[in-house]
C-alpha positions as CSV (number, residue, x, y, z in Angstrom):
1,X,58.1,8.0,37.7
2,X,56.7,6.1,34.8
3,X,53.5,5.7,36.6
4,X,53.2,9.5,37.5
5,X,53.7,10.1,33.7
6,X,50.9,7.5,33.3
7,X,48.3,9.3,35.7
8,X,49.4,12.7,34.0
9,X,48.6,11.6,30.7
10,X,45.6,9.7,31.7
11,X,44.2,13.1,33.4
12,X,41.1,14.6,31.8
13,X,42.5,18.0,30.2
14,X,39.6,21.3,31.5
15,X,37.8,22.3,28.3
16,X,39.4,25.8,29.0
17,X,42.9,24.7,28.3
18,X,42.0,23.1,25.2
19,X,41.2,26.6,23.6
20,X,44.0,28.7,22.1
21,X,45.1,31.9,23.7
22,X,44.6,33.7,20.6
23,X,40.9,32.8,20.7
24,X,40.8,34.0,24.1
25,X,41.9,37.4,23.3
26,X,38.9,37.5,20.5
27,X,36.8,36.4,23.1
28,X,37.8,39.1,25.6
29,X,38.0,42.0,22.5
30,X,34.3,40.9,20.9
31,X,32.7,40.4,24.2
32,X,33.9,44.1,25.7
33,X,32.7,45.6,22.6
34,X,29.3,43.8,22.7
35,X,29.4,44.7,26.7
36,X,29.2,48.0,25.8
37,X,27.4,48.0,23.1
38,X,24.6,46.3,25.1
39,X,25.3,49.1,28.2
40,X,24.5,51.8,25.2
41,X,21.4,50.1,24.0
42,X,20.0,49.5,27.3
43,X,20.0,52.9,28.0
44,X,17.2,54.1,25.8
45,X,14.9,51.6,27.8
46,X,15.8,53.1,31.0
47,X,15.5,56.5,30.2
48,X,12.3,55.9,27.6
49,X,10.1,57.6,30.8
50,X,12.1,60.2,31.4
51,X,12.6,60.8,27.4
52,X,8.7,60.6,27.6
53,X,8.2,63.3,30.1
54,X,10.9,65.8,29.1
55,X,10.1,66.1,25.2
56,X,6.2,65.4,26.0
57,X,6.0,62.4,23.8
58,X,3.0,60.0,23.7
59,X,3.9,56.2,23.5
60,X,3.9,55.7,19.7
61,X,6.4,58.7,19.3
62,X,8.7,57.2,21.7
63,X,8.6,53.4,20.6
64,X,9.4,55.2,17.0
65,X,12.8,55.7,18.9
66,X,13.6,52.2,19.7
67,X,12.5,51.5,16.0
68,X,14.8,53.9,14.7
69,X,17.8,52.9,16.8
70,X,16.8,48.8,15.7
71,X,17.0,50.5,12.2
72,X,20.4,51.7,12.3
73,X,21.4,48.3,14.0
74,X,20.2,46.6,10.8
75,X,21.7,48.8,8.3
76,X,25.0,48.8,10.5
77,X,25.4,44.8,10.9
78,X,24.6,44.4,7.5
79,X,27.0,46.9,5.7
80,X,29.7,46.1,8.2
81,X,29.5,42.6,7.7
82,X,30.4,43.1,4.6
83,X,33.3,45.4,5.5
84,X,34.4,42.6,7.6
85,X,35.0,40.2,5.2
86,X,37.3,42.8,3.3
87,X,38.9,44.6,6.0
88,X,39.3,41.6,8.6
89,X,37.1,41.1,11.9
90,X,39.4,43.0,14.4
91,X,39.7,46.3,12.5
92,X,36.0,46.2,11.5
93,X,34.8,45.6,15.2
94,X,37.1,48.4,16.6
95,X,35.7,51.2,13.5
96,X,32.1,49.7,15.0
97,X,33.0,50.7,18.4
98,X,34.7,53.9,17.7
99,X,31.2,54.8,15.8
100,X,28.9,54.0,18.4
101,X,30.9,55.5,21.2
102,X,31.3,58.9,19.1
103,X,27.4,59.3,18.6
104,X,26.5,58.2,21.9
105,X,28.9,61.1,23.5
106,X,26.7,63.2,20.9
107,X,23.2,62.1,22.4
108,X,24.2,63.8,25.5
109,X,24.0,67.4,23.8
110,X,20.8,66.7,21.8
111,X,18.5,69.5,21.7
112,X,15.3,67.7,20.4
113,X,13.6,63.9,20.1
114,X,14.1,64.5,16.7
115,X,18.0,65.0,16.9
116,X,18.0,62.4,19.9
117,X,16.5,60.0,17.5
118,X,18.9,60.5,14.7
119,X,21.9,60.0,16.7
120,X,20.5,56.9,18.1
121,X,20.3,55.7,14.5
122,X,23.4,56.8,13.9
123,X,25.4,55.1,17.3
124,X,22.9,51.7,16.4
125,X,25.2,51.9,12.9
126,X,28.2,50.9,14.8
127,X,26.2,48.9,17.2
128,X,25.3,46.7,14.6
129,X,28.4,45.9,13.1
130,X,30.0,45.4,16.7
131,X,28.4,42.1,16.9
132,X,28.5,41.0,13.2
133,X,32.1,41.5,13.4
134,X,32.9,40.0,17.1
135,X,30.6,37.3,16.6
136,X,32.4,36.0,13.4
137,X,35.8,36.6,15.1
138,X,35.0,34.3,18.1
139,X,33.3,31.5,16.0
140,X,36.4,31.4,13.6
141,X,38.9,31.8,16.4
142,X,37.2,28.8,18.8
143,X,37.3,25.5,17.7
144,X,34.3,23.5,16.5
145,X,34.0,21.4,19.5
146,X,33.6,24.6,21.8
147,X,32.6,27.2,19.5
148,X,29.1,26.8,21.4
149,X,31.0,28.1,24.7
150,X,32.3,30.7,23.2
151,X,29.5,32.2,21.7
152,X,27.6,31.8,24.3
153,X,30.1,33.5,26.8
154,X,30.8,36.2,24.1
155,X,26.8,37.0,24.5
156,X,27.2,37.1,28.5
157,X,27.8,40.7,27.6
158,X,23.8,41.4,27.2
159,X,22.8,41.0,30.5
160,X,26.6,42.5,32.1
161,X,25.9,45.3,29.7
162,X,22.5,45.7,31.0
163,X,23.1,45.9,34.1
164,X,26.2,48.2,33.7
165,X,23.7,50.2,32.2
166,X,21.4,49.8,35.2
167,X,24.1,50.4,38.2
168,X,24.7,53.6,36.0
169,X,21.3,54.9,35.6
170,X,20.7,54.2,39.8
171,X,24.0,55.7,40.8
172,X,23.7,59.0,38.3
173,X,20.0,59.4,39.3
174,X,21.1,59.5,42.9
175,X,24.1,62.0,42.1
176,X,21.9,63.9,40.1
177,X,18.5,64.1,41.9
178,X,16.9,61.6,39.0
179,X,17.6,61.9,35.5
180,X,14.5,64.0,34.4
181,X,16.8,66.8,34.4
182,X,20.4,66.1,33.3
183,X,20.6,62.9,34.6
184,X,20.0,61.3,31.4
185,X,22.4,63.1,29.5
186,X,25.3,62.5,32.0
187,X,24.3,58.7,31.2
188,X,24.5,58.9,27.6
189,X,27.7,61.2,28.2
190,X,29.4,57.8,29.6
191,X,28.6,56.2,26.3
192,X,31.8,57.6,24.8
193,X,34.1,56.0,27.1
194,X,33.9,52.5,25.5
195,X,36.6,53.3,22.9
196,X,39.5,53.0,25.4
197,X,39.4,49.3,26.7
198,X,38.6,48.2,23.0
199,X,41.9,49.7,21.7
200,X,44.0,48.8,24.3
201,X,42.8,45.1,23.7
202,X,42.7,45.1,19.9
203,X,46.5,45.2,20.3
204,X,47.0,42.1,21.4
205,X,44.0,40.0,19.6
206,X,45.2,38.2,16.5
207,X,42.7,38.3,13.2
208,X,40.8,35.6,12.8
209,X,42.7,32.6,11.3
210,X,39.9,31.4,9.1
211,X,39.7,34.9,7.7
212,X,43.7,35.2,7.0
213,X,43.7,31.5,5.6
214,X,44.5,31.7,1.5
215,X,41.6,30.2,0.2
216,X,38.5,30.7,-2.4
217,X,36.3,32.9,-1.4
218,X,32.9,32.0,-3.6
219,X,30.5,34.1,-4.6
220,X,27.6,32.4,-3.1
221,X,26.9,31.6,0.5
222,X,27.3,28.1,0.3
223,X,29.4,25.5,2.7
224,X,32.6,24.0,2.2
225,X,33.9,20.4,4.2
226,X,32.6,17.5,5.5
227,X,29.0,16.3,5.8
228,X,27.3,19.9,6.3
229,X,23.9,19.6,7.8
230,X,21.3,19.3,5.6
231,X,20.0,23.2,4.4
232,X,22.9,25.1,6.6
233,X,25.0,27.5,4.4
234,X,22.4,27.2,1.6
235,X,19.9,30.6,1.0
236,X,16.9,28.7,2.3
237,X,19.2,28.0,5.5
238,X,19.7,32.2,5.8
239,X,16.0,32.3,5.8
240,X,15.5,29.5,8.5
241,X,18.0,31.6,10.5
242,X,16.6,35.2,9.8
243,X,13.1,34.0,10.8
244,X,14.0,32.4,13.8
245,X,16.3,35.9,15.0
246,X,13.0,38.2,13.5
247,X,10.9,36.4,16.4
248,X,13.8,36.6,18.8
249,X,14.5,40.0,18.2
250,X,11.0,40.8,18.3
251,X,10.4,39.3,21.7
252,X,13.6,40.7,23.4
253,X,13.2,44.6,22.1
254,X,9.3,43.9,23.0
255,X,9.8,42.9,26.2
256,X,12.9,44.9,27.4
257,X,12.0,48.0,25.9
258,X,8.9,48.2,27.8
259,X,9.6,46.4,30.8
260,X,10.3,49.8,32.9
261,X,7.2,51.7,31.4
262,X,5.0,48.3,31.9
263,X,6.1,48.1,35.5
264,X,5.4,51.9,35.9
265,X,2.0,52.0,34.1
266,X,0.4,48.6,34.7
267,X,2.2,47.3,37.5
268,X,2.4,51.0,39.4
269,X,6.0,50.5,40.6
270,X,8.1,53.7,41.4
271,X,10.9,54.2,38.7
272,X,13.5,53.1,41.5
273,X,11.5,50.3,42.5
274,X,10.8,49.1,39.3
275,X,14.4,49.4,38.6
276,X,14.8,46.5,41.0
277,X,12.8,44.2,38.7
278,X,14.5,45.2,35.7
279,X,18.0,44.1,38.0
280,X,16.2,40.8,38.5
281,X,15.0,40.2,35.0
282,X,19.2,41.3,34.1
283,X,20.3,38.3,36.8
284,X,18.3,35.9,35.1
285,X,19.8,36.6,31.8
286,X,23.4,36.1,33.1
287,X,22.1,32.9,34.8
288,X,20.4,31.7,31.6
289,X,23.8,32.9,29.3
290,X,25.4,30.4,31.6
291,X,23.1,28.0,31.6
292,X,23.1,28.1,27.5
293,X,26.9,27.8,27.5
294,X,26.6,24.5,29.4
295,X,24.1,22.7,27.1
296,X,24.4,24.0,23.9
297,X,27.5,21.8,23.0
298,X,25.9,18.6,24.7
299,X,22.1,18.7,23.8
300,X,22.7,21.0,20.2
301,X,21.7,23.8,19.3
302,X,18.2,22.8,18.1
303,X,17.2,21.3,21.8
304,X,18.5,24.0,23.3
305,X,16.6,26.7,21.7
306,X,13.7,24.8,22.0
307,X,13.8,24.5,25.9
308,X,15.0,28.2,26.5
309,X,11.6,29.6,24.0
310,X,9.7,27.4,26.5
311,X,11.2,29.0,29.4
312,X,10.6,32.4,28.2
313,X,7.1,32.0,26.8
314,X,5.6,31.0,30.2
315,X,8.2,33.6,32.0
316,X,6.3,36.2,30.1
317,X,2.8,34.9,30.2
318,X,2.8,35.0,34.1
319,X,4.8,38.4,34.2
320,X,1.9,39.9,31.9
321,X,-0.9,38.4,34.4
322,X,0.9,38.5,37.6
323,X,-0.6,40.6,40.4
324,X,1.6,40.3,43.5
325,X,4.9,41.5,43.8
326,X,6.6,38.1,44.6
327,X,5.2,36.2,41.7
328,X,6.1,39.2,39.6
329,X,9.9,38.9,40.3
330,X,10.0,35.4,39.7
331,X,8.6,35.8,36.5
332,X,10.5,38.3,35.4
333,X,13.7,36.9,36.2
334,X,12.9,33.9,34.3
335,X,11.7,35.9,31.3
336,X,15.8,37.1,31.5
337,X,17.0,33.6,31.5
338,X,14.7,32.9,28.9
339,X,14.9,35.4,26.3
340,X,18.5,36.6,26.6
341,X,19.6,33.0,26.7
342,X,18.5,32.5,23.2
343,X,21.0,35.0,22.1
344,X,23.6,32.8,23.5
345,X,23.5,30.9,20.7
346,X,23.2,33.1,18.0
347,X,26.8,33.3,17.2
348,X,27.7,30.1,16.6
349,X,24.3,29.4,14.8
350,X,24.4,31.9,12.3
351,X,28.5,31.1,11.8
352,X,27.4,27.5,11.0
353,X,24.8,28.8,8.6
354,X,27.4,30.1,6.5
355,X,30.8,28.3,7.2
356,X,32.7,30.1,4.4
357,X,35.0,32.6,5.8
358,X,35.1,35.1,3.0
359,X,31.3,35.6,3.2
360,X,30.7,34.7,6.5
361,X,30.5,38.5,7.8
362,X,28.0,39.5,5.2
363,X,25.9,36.1,5.6
364,X,26.1,36.5,9.8
365,X,24.9,40.6,9.0
366,X,21.9,39.5,6.9
367,X,20.8,37.0,9.0
368,X,21.1,38.2,12.6
369,X,20.5,41.9,11.9
370,X,18.3,41.4,8.9
371,X,16.3,39.8,12.1
372,X,16.2,42.5,14.1
373,X,13.6,43.9,11.8
374,X,11.5,42.2,14.4
375,X,13.2,44.7,17.0
376,X,11.7,47.6,14.6
377,X,8.6,46.1,14.8
378,X,7.9,45.4,18.4
379,X,8.7,49.0,20.0
380,X,6.5,50.6,17.7
381,X,3.5,47.9,18.0
382,X,3.2,47.7,21.4
383,X,3.9,51.4,21.5
384,X,0.7,51.9,19.8
385,X,-1.4,49.4,21.6
386,X,-0.6,50.6,25.1
387,X,-3.2,53.1,24.6
388,X,-4.8,52.1,28.3
389,X,-3.9,49.3,30.6
390,X,-5.5,46.9,29.0
391,X,-3.6,47.6,25.4
392,X,-0.6,47.8,27.2
393,X,-0.7,44.3,28.4
394,X,-2.3,43.0,24.9
395,X,1.0,44.7,23.4
396,X,2.8,43.1,25.8
397,X,1.2,39.4,25.0
398,X,1.8,39.8,21.4
399,X,5.4,38.6,22.6
400,X,3.7,35.0,23.6
401,X,2.7,34.6,19.7
402,X,6.3,35.8,18.9
403,X,7.6,32.7,21.3
404,X,5.3,29.9,19.2
405,X,6.7,31.2,15.4
406,X,9.9,31.1,16.9
407,X,9.5,27.3,18.2
408,X,8.2,26.3,15.0
409,X,11.0,27.9,12.7
410,X,13.6,26.2,14.8
411,X,12.0,22.6,14.9
412,X,12.4,23.4,10.9
413,X,16.4,24.4,11.1
414,X,18.8,21.9,10.5
415,X,20.9,21.0,14.0
416,X,24.6,22.7,13.2
417,X,26.5,21.5,16.1
418,X,29.8,20.0,14.5
419,X,29.9,22.0,11.8
420,X,33.4,22.4,10.4
421,X,34.0,26.1,9.4
422,X,36.3,27.0,6.5
């Protein structure tokens, strides 16, 4: 009997059993809100070719819709980050999902391109806040040892939400005879549904224990606790986080907003055929998140980010220049792996840069959503360059330069693995 007890005691506990039930509920709520946030955001990339045709837009005007959505994400992420520090992560997250659900549903009845663009902006306010509140909730609910995994699992909503959007677009197009008529309106009407599962999950999700902890809430974004990484939590650390995210957001919005149109205009693929390539990109994204989750708590934040930046840059370079379908599909898979895999570490990284609960929502909002300014620039700039095939290729190639700048910034950033949050 004693031998059995001894053997049982010496058996390693799986990491997922070390995570408290409340932390799993936090992940479920934040991950669900983020998944449908991405679903809604990715609809614009999928419907942009149709919207360009329906509303007779040039590429620069079409790109400006994406830029206006990104502007809403920036303002919403910062504003609702501030609010999450005051009313709590859970309530702020639910409110954000309610906002983007409402305005996504209203997008379905937009009579003009201008009205559609402003409805996308309004929905973006809720979308930006959803990430900020959700990432803070997960970072504060998961322990130091597994925080990287928790953040990566939450961010898996990025490829999952995108694949749901692709599936919804394919099914709606098949049922409606394409998206050019009312098909695109049906797609946006589906955006009103996410509030239902989020409300159900919120009933069982405890508020962040660190946010609830009665502790002094300093007026600065400084660190508290033992042996913080040099530079983290200080204004300079937030600037580093902002710059890194700026370049990553440029890459994400530049590649993913224009991939469907690039496949049609430059690679001469039909919409349905192009949709299959976009799906390959999202499957690569899912694999990228799983890989990052396995590596980030072992290698650390900096080394994991650098590895993924190299993979993404190489894949995008091949994607832009590929001439055969076989090479193109491989390149697009690895572009999804490298680009969106980067975002698996954004939540823990930004939270560890601001490890004081009373200002974490605002700090994360400033770093992550302020960095979305790169997402405002990319769709417009690439659209403005894409006046012909060569210009379109040049515009997509600007993403490679952004990879290089991101690598320089993260090389200079402090390693935040093991930071104790307060």
